N, C-alpha and C positions, 0 to 999 in steps of 0.2 A: 432455045433462045440464041439469037445470033449476036455476035460481038460488034455489030455495026454501030451500036450506040455507045460512044465513049464518054467518059466523065468530062464535063465541061462543054460538050457540044450542045448546040441549040437546035430545036426542031419545032415544026408545027404539028400539033396533034388535035384530036377531037375528044371532048369530054364525053365519056361513055357512061359514067355513073357518079352519083354524089352520095357521100356518107357523112355522118356527123364529124368524122375525123379527117376528111379530105375528099379529093375527087380522083377518079380513075380517068386516065387520058390514054387513048389509043394512038400509038406512034405510027403503026402500020397495021396491016390486016392480022398479023400474028402477035404483035408486041404491044403491051400496054404497061403503064407505070402509074405510080401513085404520087399525087401532089398532096403532101400533108397540109392540114389546115394552116399551120404556121408558115407555109411557103406559098400561100395564095397571093398575098399582097403585103405591102409594108403596113405596119400597124396591126391593130387587134382585129381578128375575125371571130365574130360570135357565131354566125351561121353561114356555112359555105354557100347555101342557096341565094344569099344576098349578093354574091360575087360571081357565081358561075351558073350556067344552065346546061343541061344535058344536050349534046349535039353541037355546042359552041366550039369554034376553033380557037386554040390558044397557042401562044409561043411558050415553050418550056425549055429549061436547061436541065441536063442530066447531072444529078448530084452524085449518085452512086449506082453501081451495077453489081448485083449479087447473082452470079451465074448459077451457083449451086441451088439457091432458093428460087431462082427465076424471077427476081424482083428488081425493079428499076425505081429509084427515088428521083422525083422530078421537082422542079421549082418554077413557078410563074414569076414570083417576085424577083428572082435573080436575073430575069430578062428585062426588068424595069429599072429605071433610074430611081434611086431613093429620093423621096421628097425632101426639099430643103426646109428644115425646121426654122421657124423664127426664133431668134435667141430671146428667151424670156428672162428678164432680170428678176432675181429673187427679191421679195420685198425686204427692204432694209429695216433692220431693227434700230430704234432710236438709241442714240448713244447716251450712256449714263454720264451725267455731269456731277462732278464732285462739288460740294458746297465750298465756296472760298470764304474764309473768315479773315477779316482785316484785323490787324494788330490793335487798332483803336477799339474795335468791338469787344475784344477780349478784356480790356482794362475797365470797361464800363460795368456798372452793376447789372446783374442778370435781370432780364425783363421776361415777361411772359407769364407762365403759369405760377401761381402762388397757391399755397395750401389755404383752405378756408380759415384755418386758425390764424394765419398771418393776415389774411384779408379782414377777418373779423376785428382784429385789433386795430387795423387801419380805419375801418368804418366807425368804430367807437370813437376814435380820436377825431375824425371828421365831424361826427355828430356833436361831440362836446364843443368843438370850435364854432359850429353853426349856432348852438344854443347861447354861447357867450356873445355872439354878434347881435342877437335879438334883444 
């Protein structure tokens, strides 16, 4: 392998093979590198075949060169500008409001739920008053 491919340099290459984990790109007659699936484009890539075709020419950036292993790591997405994401506001949670109790309400007799025993006595009294009226 020659050292003419330096980390950070950008080259035009040709896709020579596609695998589930990425695509092989020939940089010249003797040298090829791998574009890992995560380096194909910005965003999630489920299937490499949806983004690249064998024989297609692509711009790639050299990410790393391993002379001993004879491997070159490439990136297509590093040659593209990242898409501008629209800023999404998170849904707001409704604020909890505390009940405000006025001083006058505290001094009044409690209203609302009464037990049946208390209500029964009240109903008996009402019934007696209505009988007297008749």
